[in-house]
C-alpha positions in Angstrom: 0.0 -0.2 -0.1 1.1 3.7 -0.8 -0.1 6.7 -0.2 1.1 9.6 -2.7 0.8 13.4 -2.9 0.3 15.4 -6.5 -0.9 18.6 -8.0 -3.8 18.0 -10.2 -4.0 20.3 -12.8 -8.2 20.1 -13.2 -8.5 21.4 -9.4 -5.3 23.5 -9.3 -5.2 22.3 -5.6 -2.5 19.2 -4.0 -4.7 15.8 -3.6 -3.9 13.0 -2.0 -4.5 8.7 -3.9 -4.0 5.7 -2.2 -2.6 2.8 -4.2 -2.4 -0.6 -3.4 0.1 -2.9 -5.8 -0.3 -6.8 -6.5 1.8 -9.3 -5.1 3.7 -9.9 -8.2 4.6 -6.1 -8.7 7.3 -6.8 -6.1 8.8 -10.3 -7.6 8.2 -9.7 -11.2 10.2 -6.1 -11.7 9.4 -5.9 -15.4 5.8 -6.9 -15.8 3.0 -4.4 -16.4 0.0 -4.2 -14.7 -3.9 -3.2 -15.7 -5.4 -0.6 -13.4 -8.8 -0.2 -12.0 -9.5 3.1 -10.0 -12.1 2.7 -7.0 -13.8 5.7 -6.1 -15.2 6.6 -2.3 -18.6 7.5 -1.9 -19.9 11.5 -0.4 -18.3 12.1 3.0 -15.8 9.6 2.5 -12.0 9.8 1.7 -9.2 7.6 -0.4 -8.8 5.7 2.4 -12.2 3.6 2.9 -12.3 1.6 0.4 -9.0 0.3 2.4 -10.0 0.8 6.0 -14.1 0.1 5.6 -14.0 -1.7 2.7 -11.5 -4.1 2.7 -10.7 -4.1 -0.8 -6.9 -5.0 0.1 -8.2 -8.5 1.5 -10.2 -8.9 -1.4 -7.9 -8.5 -3.9 -5.4 -10.7 -2.1 -7.9 -13.8 -2.1 -8.8 -12.9 -5.8 -5.4 -12.9 -7.1 -4.3 -15.7 -5.3 -7.2 -18.0 -6.5 -6.9 -16.4 -10.0 -8.5 -13.2 -10.8 -5.8 -11.0 -13.0 -3.7 -9.5 -10.7 -4.2 -5.5 -11.0 -2.9 -2.5 -9.3 -6.0 -0.8 -7.0 -5.7 3.4 -7.1 -8.3 5.0 -4.5 -8.2 9.1 -5.2 -9.5 11.4 -2.9 -12.4 12.9 -4.5 -14.0 15.3 -1.8 -17.8 15.5 -1.8 -17.3 16.6 -5.5 -19.8 14.4 -7.3 -17.1 13.5 -9.7 -18.5 15.7 -12.3 -17.7 19.5 -13.1 -19.8 22.1 -11.2 -22.2 23.9 -13.2 -21.1 26.5 -10.1 -17.7 27.1 -9.6 -17.7 27.8 -5.3 -14.1 30.0 -4.8 -11.5 28.8 -2.7 -11.6 31.2 0.4 -15.5 30.3 0.5 -15.0 26.8 0.6 -11.8 27.4 3.2 -14.1 29.7 5.7 -16.9 26.9 5.4 -16.3 24.0 8.2 -15.9 20.4 7.0 -15.0 17.2 8.1 -11.2 17.8 6.5 -9.1 20.8 6.6 -8.8 23.4 3.6 -5.6 22.2 2.4 -7.1 18.7 2.0 -10.7 19.2 0.8 -10.9 22.8 -0.9 -9.7 23.6 -4.7 -10.0 26.4 -6.9 -11.7 24.4 -9.7 -14.6 21.9 -9.0 -13.6 19.6 -11.9 -13.3 16.3 -10.6 -14.1 14.6 -13.9 -11.3 15.8 -15.9 -9.1 15.0 -12.5 -9.6 11.9 -12.2 -10.2 10.6 -16.2 -7.1 12.5 -16.9 -4.9 13.8 -13.7 -5.2 10.7 -11.5 -4.2 8.4 -14.2 -1.5 10.5 -15.7 0.3 10.2 -12.4 -0.5 6.7 -12.1 0.6 5.3 -15.7 4.0 8.2 -14.9 4.9 6.5 -11.3 4.0 2.8 -11.3 4.4 -0.3 -13.9 0.6 0.5 -15.6 -0.5 -1.1 -18.8 -0.8 2.4 -19.9 -3.6 1.9 -22.2 -7.8 1.4 -22.5 -8.2 -2.1 -22.6 -6.2 -2.5 -19.4 -7.6 0.1 -17.3 -11.5 0.2 -15.7 -12.9 2.4 -12.5 -15.4 1.3 -9.9 -16.7 3.1 -7.1 -19.8 3.2 -4.5 -22.3 5.3 -3.9 -21.1 9.3 -4.8 -18.5 7.2 -6.7 -20.9 4.7 -8.6 -22.8 6.9 -10.2 -18.8 8.7 -10.9 -17.7 5.8 -12.2 -20.6 5.4 -14.8 -20.3 9.2 -15.7 -16.3 9.1 -16.2 -16.2 5.6 -18.3 -19.3 7.0 -20.4 -17.6 11.1 -20.8 -14.1 9.1 -21.3 -14.9 5.9 -23.1 -11.6 6.0 -24.8 -10.0 6.3 -21.3 -11.7 3.4 -19.8 -12.6 0.2 -21.0 -15.0 -1.1 -18.1 -17.2 0.8 -14.8 -18.4 -0.7 -12.1 -21.0 0.9 -9.6 -22.2 -0.4 -6.1 -25.1 1.0 -4.6 -24.5 4.2 -7.0 -26.6 7.6 -7.4 -27.4 6.1 -11.1 -30.2 7.8 -12.3 -30.5 11.6 -10.9 -33.1 12.1 -13.3 -35.2 9.8 -12.1 -38.8 10.6 -10.8 -40.7 7.7 -10.6 -43.0 5.5 -10.1 -41.5 4.2 -6.3 -41.7 1.3 -6.0 -39.7 0.7 -9.6 -42.3 0.1 -12.5 -41.5 0.2 -16.5 -41.9 2.2 -18.1 -39.0 4.9 -16.8 -39.9 8.3 -16.0 -37.3 11.2 -16.1 -37.9 14.6 -15.0 -38.5 16.9 -17.8 -37.7 20.5 -15.7 -36.4 21.8 -12.2 -39.9 21.2 -10.6 -40.1 17.8 -11.4 -36.6 16.9 -10.5 -36.8 18.3 -7.3 -38.9 16.1 -5.3 -37.3 13.2 -5.9 -33.7 14.8 -5.1 -34.7 15.1 -2.1 -32.0 16.2 0.5 -29.6 16.2 -2.7 -31.0 18.5 -4.7 -28.7 21.7 -2.8 -25.4 19.6 -3.8 -27.4 18.9 -7.2 -28.0 23.1 -7.7 -24.2 23.4 -7.6 -23.3 20.2 -9.8 -26.0 20.9 -12.7 -27.9 23.7 -11.8 -31.5 23.7 -13.4 -30.9 23.5 -16.8 -32.3 20.0 -17.7 -29.8 19.8 -20.7 -27.3 20.0 -18.3 -28.5 17.4 -16.4 -29.3 14.9 -19.6 -25.2 15.3 -19.8 -24.4 13.8 -16.4 -27.5 10.9 -16.2 -26.0 7.6 -17.1 -28.7 6.3 -18.8 -28.6 9.5 -21.4 -24.8 9.6 -21.4 -25.1 5.9 -22.5 -27.6 6.8 -25.3 -25.8 9.6 -26.5 -22.3 7.3 -26.6 -24.6 5.0 -28.8 -25.8 7.0 -31.1 -22.5 8.8 -31.6 -20.6 5.0 -32.6 -18.6 5.7 -29.7 -17.1 2.3 -28.2 -19.2 1.6 -25.2 -17.3 0.5 -22.1 -18.5 -2.4 -20.5 -20.3 -1.8 -17.1 -21.9 -3.7 -14.1 -23.6 -2.5 -11.6 -25.5 -3.5 -8.5 -27.5 -2.2 -5.3 -29.0 -3.9 -1.9 -32.6 -4.7 -2.0 -33.1 -2.6 1.1 -31.4 0.2 -0.7 -33.2 3.8 -1.0 -31.1 3.6 -4.5 -32.3 0.6 -5.7 -35.2 2.1 -7.6 -32.5 4.3 -9.5 -30.5 1.4 -9.7 -33.5 -0.9 -11.2 -34.2 2.4 -13.7 -31.6 2.2 -15.1 -31.3 -1.4 -15.6 -34.9 -1.2 -17.6 -33.3 2.0 -19.6 -30.1 -0.1 -21.0 -31.9 -2.6 -21.8 -34.5 -1.0 -23.7 -32.1 1.0 -26.0 -29.5 -2.7 -26.1 -26.4 -1.3 -24.5 -24.5 -4.5 -22.9 -24.5 -4.5 -19.1 -24.6 -6.7 -15.9 -27.0 -5.9 -13.0 -27.0 -7.6 -9.8 -29.2 -7.4 -6.9 -28.5 -8.5 -3.1 -29.7 -8.6 0.2 -28.8 -5.5 1.9 -28.8 -1.7 2.6 -26.6 1.3 2.0 -23.9 0.6 4.4 -20.3 -0.6 4.3 -21.4 -4.1 5.2 -22.8 -4.5 1.8 -20.1 -3.3 0.0 -17.1 -4.7 2.0 -19.4 -8.1 1.0 -19.9 -7.4 -2.7 -16.6 -5.8 -3.4 -15.5 -9.2 -4.4 -18.1 -9.4 -7.4 -16.7 -5.8 -9.3 -12.9 -6.9 -8.6 -13.6 -10.5 -10.7 -15.3 -9.0 -12.9 -13.4 -5.7 -13.8 -10.6 -8.4 -13.5 -12.1 -10.7 -16.7 -12.8 -7.3 -18.5 -8.7 -5.4 -18.3 -6.9 -8.1 -16.7 -6.4 -10.5 -19.6 
């Protein structure tokens, strides 16, 4: 395990990143490895996947059993939703607001968290570690906010990532019903329709995407996938799951239905559980094994 510090041009800030190196990294000094990037959730940090999710132990076990070995990278994403914000918050304003982390760890000068992950973090890792530095050997995963980020970034940067996995992601922000989920999927056509469904996330969503529904559509994974499909772009492999008792399960079912309707290949699963680390630490093995099969060959 390593924790590195580097400067992000996209954020114009210094950020921390945790790196897991697989067993063969030390024993095979010329070998290069695929890389899976794993994003944390809202209120989390770059250490969460290790300290709370046990991703390192899961990886050790899977690799010992034959899953292709990968470098795992966990960047600090603050509460940035892994997107470029419509409303950029000045650094001084952020620094004068109480956060769990100190301003030098949390505040940035430009809220461009998608560029930060897809360009800056990837470039740093490729420059400092023995990676297989191409799309075919690069994947991205995450949980909750990070699950959204993984799918959204992969669909926005299909030439960077070949695979994306989401656990309990907020994957259909424009979905407004019905609840419980039933086809057909219904999306909000304006801010007034989306606001009630967004609940307590609405003030954040205003920062990220404002009230312009065309901007929302650019950020919604189902709409992103359809746009990528129509443009003839290369679709990343997609995997997502959600606990049956999770408050975001309807959003995940909506994305599953929307992708099925437009014939976008994907894997979707539901297991018992809620929006908890117990669920994520149990099921990260599934996404790691799936990722290894996509980017590890």
